[in-house]
C-alpha positions in Angstrom: -85.0 226.4 -57.0 -83.3 224.1 -55.4 -84.9 223.5 -51.1 -80.9 222.1 -50.2 -80.7 221.9 -45.9 -77.0 220.9 -45.8 -74.3 220.2 -48.4 -71.4 218.2 -47.1 -68.4 217.3 -49.6 -66.3 214.1 -48.7 -62.9 214.1 -49.9 -62.4 210.2 -49.2 -64.9 206.9 -49.6 -64.0 207.0 -45.3 -65.3 210.4 -45.1 -68.3 210.1 -47.2 -69.1 207.0 -44.8 -68.5 208.9 -41.9 -70.7 211.6 -42.6 -73.5 209.5 -43.9 -73.4 207.9 -40.9 -73.4 211.3 -38.3 -76.3 212.4 -40.9 -78.7 209.8 -41.3 -81.1 211.4 -43.3 -78.5 212.4 -45.9 -78.8 212.0 -49.7 -75.4 210.9 -51.7 -75.1 213.1 -54.7 -72.4 212.6 -57.4 -73.4 213.8 -60.7 -76.4 214.9 -59.7 -78.5 214.5 -62.8 -81.2 212.5 -61.0 -80.9 213.6 -57.2 -81.2 217.0 -58.4 -83.9 217.3 -60.6 -86.0 215.5 -57.9 -85.1 218.0 -55.3 -86.3 220.6 -57.9 -89.3 219.3 -59.1 -90.0 219.0 -54.7 -89.7 215.2 -54.2 -86.9 215.3 -52.1 -87.2 219.2 -51.0 -85.6 220.1 -47.8 -82.9 217.3 -48.1 -79.2 217.0 -47.1 -76.7 216.1 -48.9 -73.3 214.4 -49.0 -71.3 214.7 -52.2 -69.1 212.0 -53.4 -68.4 213.6 -56.8 -64.2 214.6 -55.7 -63.6 211.4 -54.4 -60.7 210.7 -57.0 -60.3 206.5 -55.5 -64.3 206.2 -57.1 -63.1 207.3 -60.8 -61.6 205.2 -63.1 -61.1 201.5 -64.5 -59.1 199.4 -64.2 -58.1 195.7 -65.0 -56.3 193.6 -62.3 -53.7 191.0 -62.7 -56.0 188.3 -62.5 -58.4 190.1 -65.4 -61.1 191.2 -63.9 -62.0 195.0 -64.5 -62.9 197.6 -61.5 -65.1 200.4 -62.9 -65.2 203.4 -60.4 -68.8 204.0 -59.3 -67.9 207.8 -59.6 -67.0 207.1 -63.3 -68.7 209.2 -65.6 -70.5 207.9 -68.7 -68.6 209.2 -71.6 -65.2 208.4 -69.8 -66.5 204.6 -69.9 -67.5 204.8 -73.3 -64.1 206.2 -74.5 -62.2 204.0 -72.3 -59.5 201.7 -73.8 -60.0 198.8 -71.5 -64.0 199.3 -71.8 -63.6 199.6 -75.9 -61.5 196.1 -75.8 -63.2 193.8 -73.3 -66.6 195.0 -72.8 -67.9 197.3 -75.5 -71.2 196.8 -75.5 -71.2 199.0 -71.5 -69.5 201.8 -73.3 -72.4 201.5 -76.2 -75.3 200.9 -73.5 -74.2 204.4 -71.6 -73.5 206.3 -74.6 -77.6 206.1 -75.2 -78.1 207.8 -71.4 -79.7 211.4 -71.8 -77.8 214.0 -74.2 -74.0 214.7 -74.0 -74.6 217.2 -70.9 -75.7 214.2 -69.1 -73.3 211.7 -70.1 -70.3 214.2 -69.1 -71.8 214.2 -65.3 -74.2 211.2 -64.7 -72.2 208.1 -63.0 -72.6 204.6 -63.7 -73.0 204.4 -59.6 -75.5 207.1 -60.1 -77.3 205.2 -62.4 -77.2 201.5 -60.5 -78.1 202.9 -57.3 -81.3 204.9 -58.1 -83.1 201.7 -58.7 -84.8 202.9 -61.9 -86.0 199.7 -64.3 -85.0 201.8 -67.3 -81.6 202.8 -66.3 -79.3 202.0 -69.7 -76.3 200.4 -67.6 -77.9 198.3 -65.8 -79.2 195.4 -68.2 -75.5 194.9 -69.2 -74.1 194.9 -66.0 -76.8 192.2 -65.1 -75.8 190.0 -68.2 -71.9 190.3 -66.9 -73.1 188.9 -63.6 -71.2 191.9 -61.6 -70.0 192.4 -58.3 -70.8 195.7 -56.3 -68.2 196.9 -53.9 -69.7 198.8 -50.6 -67.9 200.6 -48.2 -69.3 200.9 -45.1 -67.6 201.6 -40.9 -67.4 197.8 -40.7 -64.9 198.1 -43.8 -67.2 196.8 -47.2 -68.8 194.1 -48.5 -70.0 192.6 -52.3 -72.8 192.2 -53.7 -73.9 190.6 -56.7 -75.7 192.7 -58.9 -79.1 190.5 -59.0 -79.6 190.8 -55.4 -79.1 194.5 -55.5 -82.8 194.9 -56.6 -85.0 194.6 -54.0 -88.5 196.7 -55.6 -89.0 199.8 -58.1 -87.2 202.4 -56.8 -85.3 200.5 -54.1 -81.9 199.3 -53.5 -79.9 197.0 -50.8 -77.7 199.7 -50.0 -78.0 200.3 -46.6 -77.6 203.7 -44.2 -73.9 204.6 -44.1 -73.1 202.7 -47.2 -71.2 204.0 -50.7 -71.1 201.9 -53.6 -67.1 202.5 -54.6 -66.8 200.0 -57.7 -68.5 197.9 -60.3 -66.6 194.4 -60.7 -66.8 192.4 -64.0 -65.3 189.3 -63.5 -62.9 187.8 -66.0 -64.6 184.6 -66.5 -67.9 186.6 -66.9 -66.4 188.5 -70.1 -63.4 186.5 -71.7 -65.1 184.6 -75.0 -68.5 186.2 -74.5 -69.7 189.3 -76.9 -72.6 191.6 -76.4 -74.7 193.9 -78.1 -77.6 196.7 -76.3 -80.7 197.7 -77.9 -82.9 200.3 -76.8 -86.1 201.0 -77.8 -87.7 204.3 -77.1 -90.9 205.9 -78.7 -88.5 209.7 -80.0 -85.3 208.9 -79.8 -82.2 207.6 -77.5 -82.1 210.8 -75.2 -85.6 209.3 -74.1 -85.9 207.2 -71.1 -86.7 203.5 -72.3 -89.7 202.1 -73.3 -88.2 199.1 -73.6 -84.4 197.5 -73.4 -82.3 194.7 -73.6 -78.5 193.4 -73.3 -77.4 190.2 -74.6 -74.2 188.3 -73.6 -73.3 185.8 -75.2 -70.3 183.1 -75.9 -70.5 181.5 -79.1 -68.9 178.0 -80.7 -67.8 179.4 -84.5 -66.8 176.2 -85.4 -69.8 174.1 -84.9 -72.3 176.5 -84.8 -73.7 176.2 -81.4 -74.7 178.8 -78.5 -72.5 177.4 -75.5 -74.1 180.4 -73.3 -76.0 183.2 -73.0 -77.8 186.0 -71.0 -81.0 187.7 -71.8 -81.1 191.3 -69.7 -84.2 193.5 -70.2 -85.2 197.0 -68.3 -88.5 198.0 -68.2 -89.8 194.2 -68.3 -90.5 194.1 -64.8 -90.5 195.7 -61.4 -86.5 195.3 -61.2 -83.6 194.5 -64.2 -84.9 191.0 -65.5 -83.1 188.5 -66.2 -84.4 185.5 -68.5 -83.2 182.6 -66.8 -85.7 180.3 -68.2 -85.1 181.5 -71.8 -81.3 181.2 -71.3 -81.4 177.7 -69.8 -83.6 176.8 -73.1 -80.9 177.8 -75.6 -78.0 176.8 -74.2 -76.1 174.2 -75.9 -78.7 174.4 -79.0 -77.5 175.2 -83.2 -78.2 178.6 -83.5 -80.5 178.3 -86.4 -83.9 179.3 -87.5 -85.6 177.4 -85.1 -83.3 178.9 -82.1 -84.3 182.5 -82.6 -87.9 181.3 -83.1 -88.0 179.5 -80.1 -86.0 182.6 -78.2 -88.5 185.0 -79.3 -91.6 182.9 -78.2 -90.0 182.3 -74.3 -89.1 185.7 -73.5 -92.7 186.7 -74.4 -93.7 184.5 -72.5 -91.5 185.1 -69.3 -91.1 189.2 -69.1 -93.7 191.1 -66.9 -94.2 194.7 -68.6 -96.5 196.8 -67.4 -99.1 199.1 -69.7 -98.4 202.7 -68.8 -98.7 206.1 -70.7 -95.1 205.1 -72.9 -96.5 201.9 -74.5 -98.9 198.8 -73.7 -97.4 195.6 -72.2 -98.9 194.0 -75.4 -96.8 196.4 -77.4 -93.7 195.6 -74.8 -94.2 192.4 -75.0 -93.7 192.3 -79.2 -91.0 194.4 -79.4 -89.7 192.1 -76.3 -89.1 189.1 -78.5 -87.9 191.3 -81.1 -85.2 193.4 -79.6 -84.2 189.8 -78.3 -83.6 188.0 -81.3 -81.7 191.0 -82.9 -79.7 191.7 -80.0 -78.5 188.1 -80.0 -78.0 187.7 -83.8 -75.9 190.9 -83.6 -73.7 189.2 -80.5 -73.2 185.8 -82.8 -72.2 188.2 -85.6 -70.0 189.8 -83.7 -68.2 186.5 -82.4 -68.0 185.3 -86.0 -65.9 188.9 -86.6 -63.5 188.1 -83.9 -62.8 184.7 -85.0 -61.7 185.9 -88.8 -59.4 188.6 -86.8 -58.2 186.2 -84.5 -59.1 187.8 -81.2 -61.9 186.7 -78.5 -63.9 190.0 -77.9 -65.2 192.4 -79.9 
């Protein structure tokens, strides 16, 4: 039983903004994989909805002339994974969203919904953080851009104001060019399960000198909001890629993240696997950099 008070279907972004302002008690719905479950469970009973599902300008992926990659907030996970731009320049994002639920969910769930629901277990978010993405938000004044790291205010809370719609996720060229990424999701059952802990590592490697030039490490379910390990990143940058670096990585990550006890896993268990999956993810990005050098490319 879906207890929905009223349903409005927006055909354009400007129409969606107008509807949200005219009906301030409404909620946005796109794929519905999160919102409809909450309504069915009674947590959002009697709510009114503004659908942005049919807004074409929110769908698709484009690489601009300056190299920045624009991902429409209404683009479904399966399209992101299969998109040639994603596969060529930021394949780790496609791999991450391919771990969201099952095929049915990936065919209706959108990256915008995954970001805006504020869940720390969202599979797309650690990678979006590690690429220092910008979020473009439309409103009655025209719009604004927000760094994704400023978008998460607390558990389940994001910086989306009344009458605003997330339109695009932007990955600037300088944030992905020359970088390689890997995402690891640890769950108790399988990839269809909600993450017990997740980690996305994006790195730039000087393969000739075996130096870690830059690294970004973001965890899901390691704190009340998605968590960038900036202290660990600063510790590792510019260091030789040897056994001691990986040891420092594990130790630093375990001292920096702040997981909690839950029925899925204890805090101590999450700390243990946190260091392990960060090490494995970084190691894989180094392999990708070496493979790209052999093949004469930059991204893999």
